[in-house]
C-alpha positions in Angstrom: 0.0 0.0 0.0 1.1 3.6 -0.8 0.6 6.4 1.6 1.2 10.1 1.9 0.9 12.8 4.4 -0.1 16.4 3.7 0.6 19.1 6.4 -0.8 22.6 6.5 2.0 25.3 6.9 0.5 28.7 6.5 -1.8 30.8 4.3 -2.6 28.3 1.6 0.7 26.5 1.7 0.9 22.7 2.4 3.7 20.3 2.3 3.0 16.7 1.0 5.3 13.9 1.8 5.4 10.5 0.3 5.2 7.9 3.0 7.2 5.4 1.0 9.8 7.6 -0.5 10.1 10.2 2.3 10.3 12.9 -0.4 8.3 16.2 -0.1 6.7 18.7 -2.3 5.3 22.2 -1.5 1.9 23.1 -2.6 0.4 26.6 -2.6 -2.2 28.8 -4.2 -2.2 32.1 -6.1 -2.2 35.2 -4.0 -5.7 36.1 -5.3 -7.0 33.3 -3.1 -4.8 33.6 -0.2 -1.6 31.9 -1.3 1.9 33.2 -1.9 2.6 31.2 -5.0 5.5 29.2 -3.4 4.6 25.8 -4.7 2.7 23.8 -7.3 -1.1 23.6 -7.4 -2.6 20.3 -6.4 -4.2 20.0 -9.9 -0.8 20.6 -11.5 0.4 17.6 -9.4 -2.2 15.4 -11.0 -0.8 16.4 -14.5 2.7 15.9 -13.3 1.8 12.5 -11.9 0.4 11.5 -15.2 3.3 12.5 -17.1 5.8 11.0 -14.6 4.0 7.7 -14.5 3.8 7.3 -18.2 7.4 8.6 -18.7 8.8 6.0 -16.4 7.0 3.3 -18.4 8.1 4.6 -21.7 11.8 5.0 -20.7 11.8 1.4 -19.2 10.2 -0.1 -22.3 12.5 1.8 -24.8 15.6 0.7 -22.8 14.4 -2.8 -22.8 14.1 -2.4 -26.6 17.8 -1.3 -26.8 16.8 2.1 -28.0 19.3 4.9 -27.8 17.1 7.3 -25.9 18.8 10.5 -25.0 15.7 12.5 -23.6 12.0 12.4 -22.9 9.9 15.5 -22.5 6.3 15.1 -21.7 3.8 17.9 -22.1 0.5 17.4 -20.3 -2.3 19.8 -20.6 -5.7 19.6 -18.9 -9.1 21.1 -19.6 -11.2 21.7 -16.6 -15.0 22.1 -16.3 -16.2 25.7 -15.6 -18.5 24.6 -12.6 -17.3 23.2 -9.3 -15.7 20.9 -8.5 -14.0 21.9 -11.9 -12.7 18.5 -12.6 -10.6 17.6 -15.5 -12.7 16.7 -18.5 -9.9 16.2 -21.0 -6.1 15.8 -21.0 -3.7 15.9 -23.8 -0.2 14.3 -23.5 2.6 14.7 -26.0 5.6 12.6 -25.7 8.8 14.0 -27.2 11.4 11.3 -27.5 15.0 12.4 -28.3 17.6 9.9 -29.4 19.8 8.3 -32.0 18.3 5.9 -34.6 15.1 5.5 -32.6 12.6 3.1 -34.0 9.2 4.8 -34.5 7.5 1.4 -34.1 9.4 1.0 -30.7 8.1 4.5 -29.5 4.6 3.9 -30.7 4.4 0.6 -28.9 6.0 1.9 -25.7 3.5 4.8 -25.6 0.6 2.5 -26.3 1.6 0.0 -23.6 2.0 2.8 -21.0 -1.4 4.4 -22.0 -3.4 1.2 -22.4 -1.8 -1.2 -19.8 0.9 0.0 -17.4 0.2 3.6 -16.2 -1.7 3.4 -13.0 -2.4 7.2 -13.0 -3.9 7.1 -16.4 -6.0 4.0 -15.5 -7.2 5.9 -12.4 -8.5 8.7 -14.6 -10.3 6.3 -17.0 -14.0 7.2 -17.2 -13.5 10.5 -15.5 -11.4 12.5 -18.1 -10.7 11.9 -21.8 -7.0 11.2 -22.2 -5.5 11.9 -25.6 -1.9 11.2 -26.5 0.6 11.5 -29.3 4.3 11.4 -29.7 7.2 12.9 -31.7 10.8 11.7 -32.2 13.7 14.1 -32.5 16.9 12.6 -33.9 20.1 13.7 -32.5 
């Protein structure tokens, strides 16, 4: 089982700590709602989590396929509903793979496996938000 602890600091600032890793992250809000803008927003963390989860899958798969991956950038955007609770209704993920002699088939398959089988964050979002994805390869 995974666990986390979130502690209130001041204003709208909180610190979240992963119980398994022991690592922490600061969350805060914009000044317009009482924050000081000293950390990421919780909704940004959801997007970051989706990108990180799928990215770890893709790097692992491409390394197993002996691909000469030099970098991976993941751009995640989310559209939120206008009314409360203003949940995400749609997310777009772009995977930008940088490497030498990278096989497009390998990248396509790695992305598909992550999105359809391995990424637990994406699986958790299923049925709640539409998740679109694509990829690009940059040869170096």
